[in-house]
N, C-alpha and C positions, 0 to 999 in steps of 0.2 A: 328796295324801297320805293313809298311811293311819293312825291311831291308835286307839287303845283307851284304856278306862278302868277304872280298880280304885280303893275307896276306902281310905283311910290301914290301916285295920283288915283289907285283905285279902291275900292270899297275889301274888306280881307276877302278872300280866298274862299267859294263854297258857300256865300251866305246872300239870301237874295237880297234886292235892293230898299225891299219894305222888311219891317221886320216880323217875325212870326210870333203870334201871341196867341195862346190858347185861350179859349172862351171860356174859361172857370167861372163860379157861380161869385158873390160878393164875398163869401167866407173862402177865399182862395189867394194864393200869392202869384206873381205874374209868374211865368216862365217864357222869356223871350229868348227868340232865336238871336237876336242879335240888339241890343240895347247899349250901346257904346254912344259915350256924350258926344251930339252933334259939334257943339263946337270946340272939342279940341281938335279935330282932325277936318283937313281940308278933303279927305276920302269919304264923306257924307254929304255933300255937296249935292246939288242936282244933278251935276254934270258928273260925278262920280261913279257912272255905271262898273258893274263888275266884267273884267274879260278874262278868265282863268283861261291858263293851257296848261299841260303837262308838261312832263320834265321831256318829252319828246315831243317837239313841237316841229310844226312842218316847215320846209326851205321858206317857204313863201312868208309866213310868220316871222321867220329869223330877222328876214331882210326888213320886214316892217317895223320890227320894235327894236330900238335902241338898247345897245349893250348898257347894261348896269353897271354904277361904278359901284355901288355895295348892293349884295346879293343876301338876305337878311333872314337866317332859317328859325322856324319856329314849328311849332305843333299847330295843329289845325282848330284846334276848339276857339270858342268864342274869348274866354279869356288871354289864350296864348295868345289871340292875334291881336287883343287890344294891348297887349304887353309888346308885341310886337311894333302897332302902330305908334304908341307913347315912344318908343325908340328910335323910328322913322322919323317923328314930329321934331325930336329933341337933337335929331341932327341936324336936320334942316336948319334949325332955331341958329345952330352952333356954327354952322357951315350952309350961308347962302346957296352957294353953288349946288349945293346937290337938290336943292327945290326944282331944278329942270326937270321936268317928266320924264320918266324913265330912267332916270339917276338911282333910285333906290327900288330896288324889286322885292318883295315877300317871297320865299318859300315856304311851302309847306309842307313838311314832310312827317309822314304818320309813323309813329313811335311805337314800339312793343307793348305799351302800357295802353297808349289809344285801342289797339288791335283787339287785345283780350280785355273782354272786361267780365267776364263770368265768373274769375277765379279771385281771390285775396292775391292783392300785391305781392305778399312775401310769397306765396306759393309758387310764382313765375318769374320770381329771380332779385326782387328786390333792389337792390340799389340800380338808379340807372335806367330805369324802366322808361322813364320820358325824356331820357338824354340822350342815349346809345347811338339812335341813327341819324340824330343831329348831329352829335358829335363827330360819327363818321363823315357823314357828308362836309362838315367843314375841314377835316383832314384830306379829303382828297379833292379838294377845293371847288367842291360842286355851289359852296357857299362862303360868302367872305367874312360874315361872324352870325353867331350862336346865340338866342335871346333865350333865357332860361329863366323859371321861377327857381329862385335858389334853393330850396326846401327840398326840390327834387334833384337838385344836383350831389351828385357822392363826395365824400369828403378829399378824395384823390382826383386827378383832373388827367384827361386820355395825354400821352405824349404827344408834344407838337403843338400843344394848345396853352390857352395861357386865359387870364380871366384877370382882365384890368381892369372891370366897369362895374359899380353896380349902380344904380338909378336911386334916388331919394326912397327911402323907405316908405310905403303904407301904412296903414293902421292895423299893426299884428295881432289885435284881439281875436274873439272865436264872437261869430252871431251865433245867437238859438232862434229856429224859427219854427211856427208852431201855427196852428189854428184855432187851436182849442186854451190853449194859457200862456199867461204873461211870462211866463219865467220856468226854469227847469223845476224849482222847488215848489211849482203849482201843479205840476203833473203828476195826475193821479199813480198810485201804486200800479206798478204791472206797465205801464205803458211802455211803448218802442221807439227808442230814438236810434235813426239810423245815420250811421258813419263805417267810413271804411279806415279811420285812423284809429289804431291802436292806443295812441297818446289819449286822445280823446274819450275813447270805450275806459281808460283806466282811470282818470281823474273823475268822468262823469260816475262809474261805480263805486269809485271811491266815497263820496261824497253824496251818491243817493244809489246804495244798496238796492233798493226796492225796485229801480228800474231797470228794463231788458234793454241790450243794445242788437240791434239787427246789423251785422257785420256784412263785409263787402258792397256797402249801399253806395256804389261807385256809378261814375259816369259825369259829367260835365256839369255846370251849376243848375241847367236847364233842367236836364233830366232829373236831378236829384229835386229840384222842385215838382217837376211833373211827379212823381212818384211820393211825394207828400201828400197832393193833392189827391192823388188817386186812392189814400187812406194804406198803402202800403206800411208805413208809419206813423206816429201823431208828430214826432218834432224830428228835427234835423239841426247839426250845427255844422256851420260852414265860416270860411276865414274871411272876416268883415272886408279885407283888402282886395278881395277877388270881385264881393258884389259893389266895392265902390267903383273898381275898373271898369265894370262891365254897368256903371250907372243903373242898378237895382238894388240899392241900400229900401225901397219902400217896403221890399217882403221882410225887413229885419223887425221882428218880434222885439227884443231885447239884446242887449251886448254883453257878453260876459267880460267879468273883470280880471285881469291879470292875475289876483290873487284866485279866480274861482278857477279860471282854465290858463294854464300857462303855454303860452304858445309852442308852436313847433320849431326848432332851429333854422333861421332865417326866413321865419314865416312874413309875408308883405313886401320880401326885396327881390328885386329883379337884377340877374348877374350876365353881362354880356360878354361871351368868349369869343377869340379869333386866335389865327395861327400863331405859333410863337417866332416865328420868321417873315410876319407881314408887319413891318413896322409902321406903314402907311396905316392900317387899321387898329393897329394898337396906341396911335396918335388920334385917330378920330376917338376911339373910347375913351381916352387919357381926358379928353376936355368932357366928356359927360361925366366920370366920376361924382361919385357923392362920398366924401372923403367917412364921414361918421358914421354913414352906412355901411360902408368898407368894411372897417375896423368892428364893427357891432357885429356883423355877418361872421368876420376872422374870429371875433371872440368865440361866438355859438360853435363854429365849423371845430375849431378846436377842441373844445369841450366834446365833442360827438366821436371829433376822430378817436381822442383818449378811449372811448366807450366800444368804439366797432360799434358805432348805432347801424341798425337794418330796419326792414320794416318790420321784422317780426319784434321789435323792442322797443317800447314805452318810454320815449324820452323827449323832454322838453327842455327848453333853456332861451331864456332872452336877457338881451346886454344893452342897456341905454346908459344914454349923458343925463346927471340928477342936474338940479337948479343951480350948484354950483360949477359944473364943469369934472364931474367924478364922474369913474362908470361905476354901473352898478350891475350887477349879473346873477341872476337865479337860474337855479335849475333843479330838476327832478328826472330819476328815475322812478317806475313803480314796475308791479307785478302785471301782468297781462291782465286777471282778475280785478286788479284794484285792489285789493284787501291791503296792498304794504304800498306808500308812498314814501320815497327816500328824497329828500330837499336838503340845499345848501345854496350858499348864495356868499360873492365876493365883491368887494372895492375896492377900485384904485384909480391910478389915473387914467383918464382916457388917451393912452397912447398905444402903440401898436404891440410893441414888446410888453407890455405890460398887462393889456389885455390877453394874448395867447398865452402866456403864465397863466392868468386869474382860469381860463378856461381848462386848460390842462390840470391846475390844480382842483380844480371842483370834478372833474371827472376821473382823478385818482381816486378822492376822498370818498365819492359815492362807488366805483367799483371795490373799493374796500366795504364799505359798511354794505355793500349788495352782499357778497360773499358769493361761492360756486353755486351753480344753480338755480339762481334768485329769476334770472328773464324764462324760466322754465316751468314755474308754479303755475 
C-alpha cells in the first residue's frame, strides 16, 4: 500500500505549489493540475508549502513532526484531496482545538482503481476499487477516518467500520463539455463522447443513438480534459459536483437536467468512515453530518443494494426533498447498449424508514420488470 502524509497546514500532497496549466489554444478547456479555491482553505496561503513524507519516514523527521490527532485517509487525485481538505476545514470549524499545526494530517493512499487505468472498471473488480486500500488502512489503525466519494462506496461496509457522516451534498447533475457544440443535441451524428460510466453511456445512447461512446475513458478530471483537447473524443460528460469542488466550472459547456441524465446513486455526496470501536472519531464525525444528505443517500443505496448493482450495471437513482418537505425518489435501470431503459419513482415522507422502504420497493419493481438476463443484452 502506497501512502504519503501532509500536515493540516500544508497544501495537498503531491501537488506543486503553483497550479499546472496546459497551454491550450483559445478553443480549449483549462486542465489544471490543482485548482482548488484559495479562499476555502488555509492550505493555499503563501506559507502553505508542501512537505510530503512517505509512510516510512526517518527518525529525525518523526521527532520533528507533531503526532496527529486525526489522520485523514484519501486517494491522491486533485478531487479526492479537495474532499479531504473540505473535511479537514469542517473539522476545524467545529472543533477549534484541531486548528493547531499538525493536529490533522492527510494520508494519501493509492487504490487499485488509481493503479490500473488501462482497463474498464468492471474488468478489474467492480465494487470497492477506489475504497478497498483506504478501508484496510482504517481497519489497521494507519488512519483515523476515511474520506470517500459516496458513489464509490459499495453498499456493504467492511467489518469494524461505520460511516456516520455525510457532508452536505453538491450539485448532482452531469456536465456536458465540448469544444464544438453547445449541447448533446447539437453534436453531429457519429461524434464520439468519452465516458467510463455505463450509466452515462446507456442514457446517452438511448436519447442519441446516432452518437458513439468511447468506453474506458478513465483518469481524473484533468486527464479527461486533456484527452478532449487532444481530440481523442469530441465531448465528455463529468459530474458537476467534482468540477465545482475543483473550482473548474469554467470548462462546463452546458448542464444536463435530471430528466435528461439521472445521476449515479450518491453522486455529489462525500462519506466519512471511522472504526466502529473509535467513539472519539465517531463523535467528531457526528458533528459534521448533514442529515438530509445522509437520508437521501441511504434511500438511493437501499435501491442499489436491492439490485445488487455493480460497475457492469447501468443504474441511476436520486432522492431529494420537494417543496413541501416530502421525499421524491427517481430511479432507472438500462440495458448496456441503451436500447431499453426502465424507470420508476416513489414519493413519501422524508424519514429514514420510509425512504429505505422506497428504495427497496423501487428496486424490487425494476428487478421484476427487467427479468432474467436484462443486463447481459
